[in-house]
N, C-alpha and C positions, 0 to 999 in steps of 0.2 A: 333697630331691627328687632321685631318681636320673636319670641321663642317659637311660635307657630311658623313664622316665615323662615326662620333658621332651620327648623326641622324639615320643612318642605323642600328647601334648597338641598339639604343633605340627602333627602330621598331622591331628588332628581339626579344628583351626582352618582348615587349608588346604582342607578339603572344603567349607566354607561359602562361598557366593558371593552376590553381589548380583544378583538375577535380574530384578527389576521396579522399577527406579528411578523410573519414571513414576508410581508410587503414593505418592510422598512426601507429596503434599498431598491425596490422596483417601482419607481415613480411613474405615475400616469397623470395625464391632464384630464379635464372634464369629459373629453370625448373617448378616453381610454387609450390614447396614443402614448407610447413610451417616451419618457423624458430622461436623458442622461442625468444620473444622480449629481454629478459635479456641475451641471448647468442649471439645475432647477433652482428658482428663487424661493424666498421664504413663503410667499403666498401659495405657490404651487405645491410646496412641500406640505404645508398645513392642510390645504384642501384635500390633497391625496390622503394624508394620514387620517384625518377625522372621518372622511367618507369611506375609505377602503380598509382601514386598520381597526376601526371601532364600529360599534352599532349606533353611531351618532344619528344617522337618518332614521333608523327604526324607532329610536326613543322619541324623536320629534314627531313621528307619525302617530305613535301611541298617545302622546299628549294631545295632539289635534283630535284624535278619536274621542278621548275622554272629555274634551271641552267643546264638542260639537263643531270641530273645525277651527277653533280659535287657538292661537299660539302667541303668547306674550314675549316681548323682546327680552325681558329678564329671564324667562324660562330658557329661551334659546341660548342666552349667554351662559347660564349655569351648565347646560349640557355641553357647550363648546369648551368651557373651562375644564370640565371633567375629562373630556376627550383629550385635551392638551396635556393634562396631568398624566394620563395613562401613556401617552406617546413619549413624554419626557422621561417617565420611569423606564420605558423600554430602551430609550437612548442611553440612560444611565447604566442599565444592565449590560448593554452592548459595550459601552466604554469600559466598564469594570472588567469585562472579559479581555478586552484588548490590553488594558493596563496589567492585569494579572499575567497574561500570556507574555507580555514584554518583560515583566519582572522575572518570570521563570526562565525565559531565554537569556536574560542578563546574568542571572545566577549560574546558569549552565555554562555560558561563555566564560565567565570569570573562573569557574572551576576548571575549564579546559586550559585557560592561560596558566593557572597555577600548576596543573598536573604536568603540562608539557614544558613548563619553564620558559614561556615566551611572553612578550609584552605587547605585541601588536597583532592585529587581525591578519596582516600579510604573512607574518611568520607562522601564525597558526594555520593559515591556508596551505602554506608550503608543507607543513608538518602533516596535515591531514591528507594532502595529495600523495605524500610518500607512503603513508599508511594505506591509502586506497590501492596503490600499486602492489603493496605487500599482500593485501587481502585478495586481490585478483590472482596473484601468484599462488597463494594458498588454495584458493578455489580451484585453480587449474590442476594443481597437484592432487586435490581431493577427487576431482573428476577422473583424472588419470588412474588413481588408485582404485576407484570404483570400476572403471573399465577393465583394469587388469584383474580385479577380483572376479568379474563376470566371465572374462576369458578363461581364467583358471577353473572356475566352476564348470564351464562348458567342456573344457578339456578333460576334466576328471570323469564327467559323464560319458563322453565319447570313448575314453580309454576303457571304461568298464563295459560299455556296450560291445566294443570290438572283441574283448576277451570272451564275453558270453557267446557272441556270434561264432567265433573260431571254435569254441568247444562244441556248440550245437551242430556245426557243419562237419564235425568229425576230424578237424585238423589235429595232427599228431601232437602229443605232449611236448616233443622236442621243439616244434615250430612255435607252439604257444609260449614255451619258456624263452625263446629268442625274442618274441614280441614283448614279453614282460621286461626283458633286459633293455630293449629299445625304449620302452616307456619310462624305465627307471633312470635313463640317462639324464644327467643334469648339466652337461656342458657340450659344446660343439666338438671339442677335442675328443671326448669319449665317444661321441656319435661317429666321428670319422673312423676311430679304431673299430667300432662295432661294424660299420658299413664295409670296411676293408675285409674284416674277418668273415662276415656273413655272406657277402656277395662276391667274394674272391676278386675284388677290384684293386687297382693301384690306389695308393693313398691320395694321389693328386686327382684321380677320377672321382673318388668318393667326396673329396673336398669340394670339387666343382659342382657336384650334384647337390650337396648340402647348401652351398652358397647360392645356387640358383633358386632353391626353395625359399631361403631366407629373404632374398631380394624380391621374390614374387609376393610373399606374405606382407611385405612392407609397402606395397603399392597401394 
């Protein structure tokens, strides 16, 4: 093989580029119909890859134009080999990703085995399920805490608005002081005492009133 011939072949191969790597797993036949990846044979795969993943056809057309419509078999062969090399490199890169991902998962799984002191995937699954339930419980408690905080904030705003309203409506200081005492109550027992004192009711009547309000608010 002459130097000139070798350089010419190298030049042909450099023209070939990988143009559509995203088509690696979306196989089509010569008519553009989809072929399941696991059912495509070698010829279908190679035809799809060189025609749809590389500029194989464009390079051959360029050669024909340069040579007034002529295309030699050895030229077509070099272009096909270059396309195959690009496709194999893309396959290699995809396989490297799979291998590296598998290795990372393997190391992670091994770390979980060691951390939880288990030796089988079944035991690890049971452990993770238990933790999942604990996480759900914690999330529920956090949601309840946030809801309680929202209710408390709303209650404080309402209490302050009621105080301002009573003052602006000219309600006596004595009544406003009683309202303050009611808002300051921190237990049902003290609320019953205040109700009995303020409304001149029997303790049982005040207790029924408060229980009715509590039941209503829980609905």
